[in-house]
TISE-368383 format. One record per atom (N, C-alpha, C): x, y, z. Coordinates in pm, 1 decimal. Layout:
BEGIN
> X / Y / Z $
...
! end
This chain:
BEGIN
> 1088.4 / -2179.4 / -1279.1 $
> 1227.5 / -2235.0 / -1286.8 $
> 1214.9 / -2386.7 / -1239.8 $
> 1251.9 / -2471.2 / -1316.8 $
> 1255.9 / -2614.1 / -1282.4 $
> 1366.5 / -2659.1 / -1182.1 $
> 1346.2 / -2705.4 / -1059.3 $
> 1443.5 / -2741.8 / -974.9 $
> 1524.1 / -2864.9 / -1018.6 $
> 1647.3 / -2857.4 / -989.1 $
> 1737.9 / -2981.7 / -1027.9 $
> 1722.1 / -3080.3 / -907.2 $
> 1745.4 / -3195.7 / -931.3 $
> 1727.5 / -3295.4 / -806.8 $
> 1827.6 / -3249.0 / -706.8 $
> 1790.0 / -3234.8 / -584.9 $
> 1871.8 / -3200.6 / -468.0 $
> 1873.3 / -3056.7 / -426.5 $
> 1797.3 / -2977.4 / -510.7 $
> 1772.2 / -2845.3 / -479.5 $
> 1635.6 / -2783.7 / -462.7 $
> 1627.5 / -2678.3 / -412.4 $
> 1495.5 / -2611.7 / -400.9 $
> 1511.1 / -2487.1 / -491.3 $
> 1394.2 / -2443.7 / -573.3 $
> 1404.4 / -2330.3 / -651.1 $
> 1432.7 / -2197.9 / -574.1 $
> 1387.4 / -2195.1 / -456.3 $
> 1403.4 / -2055.7 / -385.7 $
> 1518.2 / -2061.1 / -282.8 $
> 1576.2 / -2169.8 / -240.7 $
> 1661.5 / -2189.5 / -130.6 $
> 1779.2 / -2275.6 / -166.1 $
> 1892.6 / -2241.1 / -109.2 $
> 2017.9 / -2321.7 / -135.8 $
> 2016.5 / -2428.4 / -11.0 $
> 2096.6 / -2535.2 / -35.0 $
> 2089.5 / -2641.8 / 73.2 $
> 2126.0 / -2591.5 / 214.0 $
> 2227.5 / -2509.5 / 227.3 $
> 2263.6 / -2447.5 / 353.8 $
> 2140.2 / -2371.8 / 413.1 $
> 2079.8 / -2285.7 / 338.2 $
> 1976.2 / -2206.3 / 388.8 $
> 1848.1 / -2297.8 / 423.4 $
> 1827.3 / -2395.6 / 339.8 $
> 1725.1 / -2495.8 / 376.0 $
> 1751.7 / -2557.4 / 500.2 $
> 1862.5 / -2606.6 / 528.7 $
> 1902.1 / -2680.5 / 667.0 $
> 1892.7 / -2574.6 / 775.4 $
> 1932.6 / -2452.3 / 766.1 $
> 1914.9 / -2343.6 / 861.7 $
> 1785.1 / -2313.5 / 889.8 $
> 1684.3 / -2307.9 / 800.1 $
> 1553.0 / -2283.0 / 822.5 $
> 1498.1 / -2403.5 / 887.6 $
> 1520.0 / -2522.7 / 856.2 $
> 1460.8 / -2637.1 / 907.9 $
> 1509.4 / -2671.2 / 1069.3 $
> 1636.5 / -2628.8 / 1082.8 $
> 1687.5 / -2637.1 / 1219.4 $
> 1629.8 / -2547.5 / 1313.0 $
> 1561.0 / -2423.7 / 1263.0 $
> 1481.5 / -2341.6 / 1351.9 $
> 1345.4 / -2351.7 / 1354.6 $
> 1284.2 / -2438.5 / 1256.9 $
> 1146.8 / -2438.3 / 1239.0 $
> 1071.6 / -2502.5 / 1356.5 $
> 957.8 / -2443.7 / 1361.8 $
> 877.1 / -2503.0 / 1480.8 $
> 842.7 / -2656.3 / 1465.1 $
> 891.4 / -2714.3 / 1579.7 $
> 890.8 / -2869.7 / 1580.2 $
> 755.1 / -2936.6 / 1545.6 $
> 642.6 / -2880.4 / 1588.4 $
> 521.8 / -2944.2 / 1559.8 $
> 470.3 / -2930.7 / 1417.0 $
> 503.1 / -2815.1 / 1357.5 $
> 473.7 / -2785.3 / 1211.4 $
> 574.5 / -2879.2 / 1122.9 $
> 697.6 / -2893.9 / 1174.1 $
> 802.7 / -2951.9 / 1103.7 $
> 757.0 / -3109.5 / 1096.0 $
> 730.0 / -3159.7 / 1217.7 $
> 680.7 / -3305.4 / 1222.0 $
> 557.5 / -3339.7 / 1138.5 $
> 454.5 / -3248.4 / 1151.7 $
> 328.3 / -3271.5 / 1061.9 $
> 351.4 / -3250.8 / 922.6 $
> 441.6 / -3167.7 / 877.3 $
> 477.4 / -3159.3 / 734.5 $
> 563.4 / -3290.8 / 695.6 $
> 649.4 / -3337.8 / 761.4 $
> 741.2 / -3449.0 / 731.2 $
> 665.5 / -3582.2 / 719.9 $
> 566.8 / -3607.8 / 815.5 $
> 504.6 / -3734.0 / 825.9 $
> 453.0 / -3797.6 / 687.8 $
> 379.6 / -3700.9 / 601.0 $
> 335.7 / -3769.6 / 481.0 $
> 452.4 / -3804.1 / 379.1 $
> 567.6 / -3726.1 / 404.3 $
> 673.2 / -3746.8 / 310.5 $
> 720.7 / -3894.3 / 307.2 $
> 705.0 / -3966.9 / 424.0 $
> 752.9 / -4093.2 / 439.2 $
> 700.0 / -4184.8 / 327.5 $
> 582.4 / -4166.5 / 286.7 $
> 507.5 / -4258.7 / 177.2 $
> 587.5 / -4256.3 / 56.4 $
> 649.4 / -4149.8 / 23.2 $
> 732.7 / -4146.1 / -112.9 $
> 868.3 / -4196.7 / -112.8 $
> 916.2 / -4238.9 / 21.4 $
> 1035.9 / -4275.3 / 42.1 $
> 1033.5 / -4426.5 / 82.2 $
> 1038.2 / -4524.9 / -4.1 $
> 1054.7 / -4653.2 / 23.1 $
> 1192.2 / -4692.7 / 57.3 $
> 1215.6 / -4783.7 / 148.9 $
> 1346.6 / -4846.5 / 173.3 $
> 1429.7 / -4751.9 / 257.5 $
> 1371.0 / -4663.7 / 355.4 $
> 1463.9 / -4567.8 / 423.5 $
> 1551.6 / -4648.7 / 516.4 $
> 1662.7 / -4614.1 / 530.8 $
> 1756.6 / -4667.6 / 624.4 $
> 1804.3 / -4564.0 / 713.4 $
> 1774.8 / -4587.3 / 846.8 $
> 1818.1 / -4499.9 / 952.9 $
> 1962.4 / -4524.1 / 993.9 $
> 2051.6 / -4438.7 / 967.2 $
> 2199.1 / -4457.0 / 983.5 $
> 2227.8 / -4403.5 / 1113.8 $
> 2177.9 / -4289.4 / 1166.4 $
> 2195.8 / -4243.4 / 1300.6 $
> 2075.0 / -4167.3 / 1352.9 $
> 2060.9 / -4175.5 / 1477.7 $
> 1946.8 / -4111.7 / 1542.9 $
> 1984.5 / -4088.9 / 1701.6 $
> 2048.9 / -3986.3 / 1729.1 $
> 2109.1 / -3964.4 / 1859.7 $
> 2106.5 / -3823.2 / 1913.1 $
> 2128.2 / -3820.5 / 2037.9 $
> 2167.4 / -3685.4 / 2097.0 $
> 2304.4 / -3683.5 / 2141.0 $
> 2358.1 / -3547.5 / 2143.0 $
> 2498.1 / -3537.7 / 2193.1 $
> 2512.7 / -3381.6 / 2205.3 $
> 2634.9 / -3369.2 / 2247.8 $
> 2687.0 / -3220.9 / 2272.3 $
> 2770.5 / -3194.4 / 2167.9 $
> 2768.5 / -3056.3 / 2110.1 $
> 2849.1 / -2999.9 / 2023.3 $
> 2905.4 / -2860.2 / 2080.3 $
> 3022.1 / -2833.6 / 2024.5 $
> 3059.1 / -2695.7 / 2079.7 $
> 3002.5 / -2586.9 / 2003.4 $
> 2973.1 / -2476.4 / 2071.5 $
> 2908.6 / -2356.9 / 2013.8 $
> 3009.7 / -2246.3 / 1967.4 $
> 3055.3 / -2240.1 / 1838.0 $
> 3143.6 / -2135.8 / 1801.1 $
> 3097.8 / -2002.7 / 1793.3 $
> 3184.4 / -1917.0 / 1839.1 $
> 3148.5 / -1775.0 / 1834.7 $
> 3262.7 / -1697.9 / 1782.0 $
> 3244.0 / -1553.3 / 1746.1 $
> 3357.4 / -1479.3 / 1690.7 $
> 3348.5 / -1347.8 / 1782.2 $
> 3466.4 / -1324.2 / 1837.7 $
> 3471.9 / -1199.0 / 1910.7 $
> 3482.3 / -1076.8 / 1803.1 $
> 3364.7 / -995.5 / 1795.2 $
> 3351.5 / -888.8 / 1688.7 $
> 3475.9 / -781.9 / 1709.8 $
> 3512.8 / -762.9 / 1830.4 $
> 3614.9 / -668.4 / 1845.8 $
> 3756.8 / -688.7 / 1784.7 $
> 3791.4 / -816.6 / 1823.8 $
> 3919.2 / -866.6 / 1764.7 $
> 3911.3 / -957.5 / 1657.3 $
> 3787.7 / -1008.7 / 1616.8 $
> 3780.7 / -1097.2 / 1513.4 $
> 3819.9 / -1243.0 / 1537.2 $
> 3857.6 / -1283.6 / 1654.2 $
> 3913.9 / -1409.1 / 1690.9 $
> 3780.9 / -1506.1 / 1726.4 $
> 3804.8 / -1620.1 / 1696.9 $
> 3707.3 / -1735.2 / 1709.7 $
> 3737.8 / -1803.9 / 1851.6 $
> 3629.4 / -1840.7 / 1915.0 $
> 3639.2 / -1910.2 / 2049.0 $
> 3505.6 / -1998.2 / 2071.7 $
> 3510.6 / -2083.2 / 2151.2 $
> 3384.1 / -2173.3 / 2184.9 $
> 3311.3 / -2118.1 / 2314.8 $
> 3190.3 / -2082.0 / 2285.9 $
> 3112.0 / -2024.3 / 2392.3 $
> 3083.5 / -2134.6 / 2498.5 $
> 3064.8 / -2261.8 / 2454.5 $
> 3022.4 / -2373.2 / 2549.9 $
> 2964.7 / -2472.4 / 2474.1 $
> 2915.9 / -2571.2 / 2530.1 $
> 2843.9 / -2694.9 / 2464.6 $
> 2700.1 / -2672.5 / 2452.6 $
> 2640.0 / -2736.7 / 2347.3 $
> 2504.2 / -2724.7 / 2328.3 $
> 2443.5 / -2870.2 / 2300.6 $
> 2335.5 / -2902.5 / 2362.6 $
> 2272.0 / -3036.0 / 2349.6 $
> 2199.2 / -3027.1 / 2200.1 $
> 2219.3 / -3138.4 / 2130.7 $
> 2160.4 / -3142.2 / 1996.0 $
> 2105.7 / -3287.2 / 1973.6 $
> 2002.9 / -3289.2 / 1897.0 $
> 1955.3 / -3413.7 / 1835.2 $
> 1991.8 / -3428.5 / 1683.8 $
> 2041.9 / -3533.9 / 1648.6 $
> 2103.3 / -3559.8 / 1515.2 $
> 2033.5 / -3686.9 / 1444.3 $
> 1997.2 / -3667.3 / 1325.0 $
> 1949.1 / -3781.0 / 1236.0 $
> 2018.8 / -3782.1 / 1101.9 $
> 2042.0 / -3915.1 / 1058.7 $
> 2100.7 / -3932.3 / 936.4 $
> 2031.4 / -4053.7 / 870.2 $
> 1958.6 / -4030.6 / 759.0 $
> 1883.7 / -4130.5 / 696.1 $
> 1933.1 / -4144.6 / 555.1 $
> 1908.8 / -4271.8 / 484.6 $
> 1950.1 / -4289.8 / 345.8 $
> 1832.1 / -4351.3 / 269.0 $
> 1834.9 / -4332.5 / 143.2 $
> 1743.8 / -4393.4 / 53.9 $
> 1793.1 / -4384.9 / -83.2 $
> 1811.5 / -4498.4 / -172.3 $
> 1843.4 / -4483.8 / -310.3 $
> 1984.8 / -4425.1 / -328.2 $
> 2070.6 / -4455.7 / -221.5 $
> 2208.9 / -4388.2 / -235.9 $
> 2223.4 / -4253.6 / -187.5 $
> 2127.0 / -4177.7 / -150.3 $
> 2131.7 / -4033.5 / -113.5 $
> 2099.8 / -4044.8 / 32.5 $
> 2146.5 / -3930.7 / 102.4 $
> 2130.5 / -3917.5 / 251.7 $
> 2054.7 / -3779.3 / 280.7 $
> 1984.4 / -3796.8 / 379.8 $
> 1926.3 / -3673.4 / 447.7 $
> 1966.5 / -3658.4 / 580.2 $
> 1988.2 / -3523.4 / 623.6 $
> 2051.3 / -3495.2 / 745.8 $
> 1968.9 / -3397.5 / 830.9 $
> 1968.1 / -3416.2 / 959.1 $
> 1883.5 / -3330.4 / 1043.5 $
> 1965.2 / -3312.0 / 1175.9 $
> 1989.8 / -3182.6 / 1223.5 $
> 2053.0 / -3155.3 / 1350.7 $
> 1969.0 / -3026.9 / 1405.0 $
> 1909.6 / -3055.5 / 1526.7 $
> 1839.5 / -2941.0 / 1593.4 $
> 1875.6 / -2931.6 / 1740.3 $
> 1870.2 / -2814.7 / 1791.1 $
> 1904.0 / -2800.7 / 1943.8 $
> 1802.5 / -2863.5 / 2021.1 $
> 1838.5 / -2928.0 / 2123.7 $
> 1761.5 / -2989.2 / 2221.0 $
> 1752.7 / -3146.2 / 2201.2 $
> 1671.9 / -3225.6 / 2277.1 $
> 1667.9 / -3361.1 / 2255.5 $
> 1551.4 / -3418.9 / 2194.2 $
> 1497.4 / -3345.1 / 2099.1 $
> 1372.5 / -3381.5 / 2022.5 $
> 1418.0 / -3470.1 / 1889.4 $
> 1436.1 / -3602.2 / 1909.8 $
> 1480.3 / -3680.2 / 1803.4 $
> 1385.2 / -3683.7 / 1689.2 $
> 1253.9 / -3671.3 / 1724.5 $
> 1154.4 / -3687.0 / 1614.7 $
> 1170.0 / -3569.2 / 1515.8 $
> 1191.8 / -3441.6 / 1581.4 $
> 1210.8 / -3324.8 / 1506.1 $
> 1336.2 / -3334.5 / 1403.3 $
> 1438.5 / -3395.9 / 1472.7 $
> 1569.4 / -3424.4 / 1381.7 $
> 1538.8 / -3509.9 / 1267.9 $
> 1466.9 / -3607.8 / 1311.7 $
> 1430.3 / -3711.7 / 1193.3 $
> 1340.0 / -3660.2 / 1083.6 $
> 1251.4 / -3555.6 / 1133.6 $
> 1161.3 / -3484.7 / 1035.3 $
> 1245.7 / -3404.0 / 938.5 $
> 1335.7 / -3334.8 / 1005.4 $
> 1425.6 / -3250.5 / 936.0 $
> 1504.1 / -3333.0 / 832.2 $
> 1551.9 / -3456.5 / 860.3 $
> 1624.9 / -3542.1 / 772.9 $
> 1529.3 / -3596.0 / 651.4 $
> 1405.3 / -3609.9 / 685.1 $
> 1308.2 / -3660.7 / 590.8 $
> 1293.2 / -3551.4 / 486.5 $
> 1275.7 / -3420.0 / 521.7 $
> 1266.5 / -3321.4 / 421.8 $
> 1392.8 / -3301.4 / 348.3 $
> 1506.5 / -3308.8 / 402.4 $
> 1638.4 / -3306.1 / 337.4 $
> 1640.9 / -3423.8 / 232.6 $
> 1608.9 / -3552.6 / 274.0 $
> 1628.4 / -3662.0 / 184.6 $
> 1529.3 / -3649.7 / 62.5 $
> 1393.5 / -3600.0 / 96.7 $
> 1298.8 / -3585.2 / 2.1 $
> 1357.9 / -3478.7 / -112.0 $
> 1414.8 / -3370.4 / -73.6 $
> 1456.3 / -3282.4 / -182.4 $
> 1579.9 / -3331.8 / -246.0 $
> 1671.3 / -3397.9 / -174.6 $
> 1793.1 / -3471.8 / -234.9 $
> 1737.0 / -3567.7 / -352.9 $
> 1630.6 / -3639.5 / -329.9 $
> 1566.3 / -3738.3 / -415.5 $
> 1480.9 / -3676.9 / -527.4 $
> 1448.1 / -3545.4 / -502.0 $
> 1370.7 / -3478.6 / -597.6 $
> 1217.7 / -3510.6 / -578.0 $
> 1177.6 / -3556.6 / -472.7 $
> 1039.7 / -3588.4 / -436.3 $
> 975.2 / -3481.6 / -357.0 $
> 853.6 / -3441.6 / -388.6 $
> 774.4 / -3343.4 / -310.4 $
> 834.5 / -3215.6 / -308.9 $
> 923.4 / -3182.5 / -404.3 $
> 1004.2 / -3060.0 / -400.1 $
> 909.3 / -2933.0 / -389.0 $
> 799.1 / -2916.2 / -468.2 $
> 719.9 / -2794.4 / -458.5 $
> 664.0 / -2774.1 / -314.3 $
> 618.8 / -2884.3 / -251.4 $
> 558.3 / -2879.1 / -119.6 $
> 679.7 / -2836.8 / -17.0 $
> 799.4 / -2907.4 / -23.5 $
> 908.6 / -2864.5 / 52.0 $
> 944.5 / -2726.9 / 36.7 $
> 955.7 / -2678.6 / -85.9 $
> 991.3 / -2535.4 / -115.1 $
> 903.6 / -2440.2 / -41.6 $
> 767.1 / -2470.2 / -54.4 $
> 653.5 / -2395.2 / 11.4 $
> 669.0 / -2396.9 / 164.2 $
> 700.5 / -2512.9 / 221.6 $
> 712.1 / -2522.7 / 353.1 $
> 844.4 / -2439.1 / 415.9 $
> 942.3 / -2440.5 / 340.5 $
> 1072.2 / -2369.2 / 377.7 $
> 1047.4 / -2230.8 / 356.2 $
> 987.8 / -2183.8 / 265.5 $
> 950.0 / -2045.5 / 224.3 $
> 858.8 / -1981.9 / 343.2 $
> 762.1 / -2068.6 / 387.9 $
> 669.5 / -2018.7 / 484.9 $
> 749.3 / -2025.1 / 627.9 $
> 827.5 / -2109.4 / 662.8 $
> 903.4 / -2105.2 / 784.6 $
> 1004.4 / -2008.8 / 780.5 $
> 1080.4 / -1976.8 / 666.6 $
> 1172.5 / -1869.1 / 659.9 $
> 1105.4 / -1730.6 / 681.9 $
> 978.8 / -1717.2 / 646.6 $
> 900.5 / -1585.0 / 643.4 $
> 865.8 / -1563.7 / 807.1 $
> 820.3 / -1674.8 / 853.6 $
> 799.5 / -1673.7 / 1006.9 $
> 922.7 / -1635.7 / 1090.3 $
> 1032.9 / -1707.9 / 1053.3 $
> 1150.6 / -1682.8 / 1127.1 $
> 1213.3 / -1541.5 / 1119.6 $
> 1194.8 / -1476.7 / 987.7 $
> 1238.9 / -1343.9 / 960.5 $
> 1152.3 / -1240.2 / 1048.6 $
> 1014.2 / -1268.0 / 1048.5 $
> 930.5 / -1186.2 / 1129.2 $
> 978.9 / -1188.8 / 1277.5 $
> 1010.6 / -1294.2 / 1334.4 $
> 1042.5 / -1331.1 / 1465.5 $
> 1184.3 / -1253.4 / 1493.4 $
> 1271.8 / -1284.0 / 1411.4 $
> 1403.9 / -1194.0 / 1412.3 $
> 1387.4 / -1045.8 / 1415.8 $
> 1302.2 / -1002.7 / 1329.5 $
> 1272.2 / -854.9 / 1322.4 $
> 1225.9 / -801.5 / 1448.9 $
> 1119.9 / -873.1 / 1504.9 $
> 1064.4 / -848.1 / 1632.4 $
> 1163.6 / -845.3 / 1741.6 $
> 1249.0 / -936.8 / 1750.3 $
> 1361.8 / -948.6 / 1845.3 $
> 1451.3 / -823.5 / 1833.3 $
> 1491.9 / -791.6 / 1714.4 $
> 1594.5 / -687.3 / 1692.3 $
> 1526.4 / -557.1 / 1723.9 $
> 1396.2 / -542.7 / 1708.9 $
> 1322.6 / -420.6 / 1744.1 $
> 1316.6 / -401.0 / 1886.9 $
> 1295.4 / -514.6 / 1959.0 $
> 1305.9 / -502.8 / 2104.0 $
> 1447.5 / -456.8 / 2152.3 $
> 1545.7 / -517.3 / 2095.7 $
> 1676.4 / -492.9 / 2134.7 $
> 1713.2 / -350.4 / 2113.7 $
> 1675.7 / -302.1 / 1987.5 $
> 1696.7 / -154.0 / 1958.1 $
> 1645.1 / -65.9 / 2045.9 $
> 1527.0 / -101.8 / 2106.8 $
> 1460.9 / -8.7 / 2198.2 $
> 1542.8 / 17.0 / 2327.1 $
> 1636.9 / -79.2 / 2352.4 $
> 1717.0 / -75.4 / 2472.2 $
> 1852.2 / 5.0 / 2451.5 $
> 1868.3 / 56.0 / 2320.2 $
> 1989.0 / 132.6 / 2288.4 $
> 1996.8 / 260.7 / 2366.2 $
> 2117.9 / 283.9 / 2405.9 $
> 2139.1 / 415.9 / 2488.2 $
> 2243.1 / 492.1 / 2402.4 $
> 2202.6 / 615.1 / 2373.0 $
> 2304.7 / 697.8 / 2310.1 $
> 2376.2 / 784.2 / 2394.8 $
> 2510.6 / 762.9 / 2391.7 $
> 2595.9 / 833.5 / 2492.0 $
> 2682.9 / 925.4 / 2414.2 $
> 2702.1 / 1030.2 / 2481.8 $
> 2815.0 / 1134.1 / 2418.5 $
> 2943.5 / 1103.3 / 2486.6 $
> 3058.8 / 1120.7 / 2409.8 $
> 3188.1 / 1102.0 / 2449.5 $
> 3247.2 / 1232.1 / 2475.8 $
> 3334.0 / 1241.4 / 2560.4 $
> 3382.7 / 1375.5 / 2587.2 $
> 3536.5 / 1376.1 / 2556.5 $
! end
């Protein structure tokens, strides 16, 4: 399957950003560093930290509420009329910038196979971590009889 500019063959844009937001910071930075060479004339539009509200949904009633605020790092970069965006939990501005570099590379259609492989690898790692977490949570389940 040949990817269209701005997409990955195995991942949608939302899924890609979700995986990058949770990716290991050191691996993300190491992967993104060489991508800079293929992006001439990068303009950094935003590179900041801030607080965002964490939305949640009450599963019993289905109502939405805000659980509290979360510190995030945000980066917005542009090149050739397209933008790359990154937002990650915490104050690691370099990781947010690395995320934006990957997003911009994909948007421009540059290094798409490498980006796809990185996202696929990180998604697999995250799925394994999630499975392990759910396994540990399931072990604490208590079956109760109701009278």
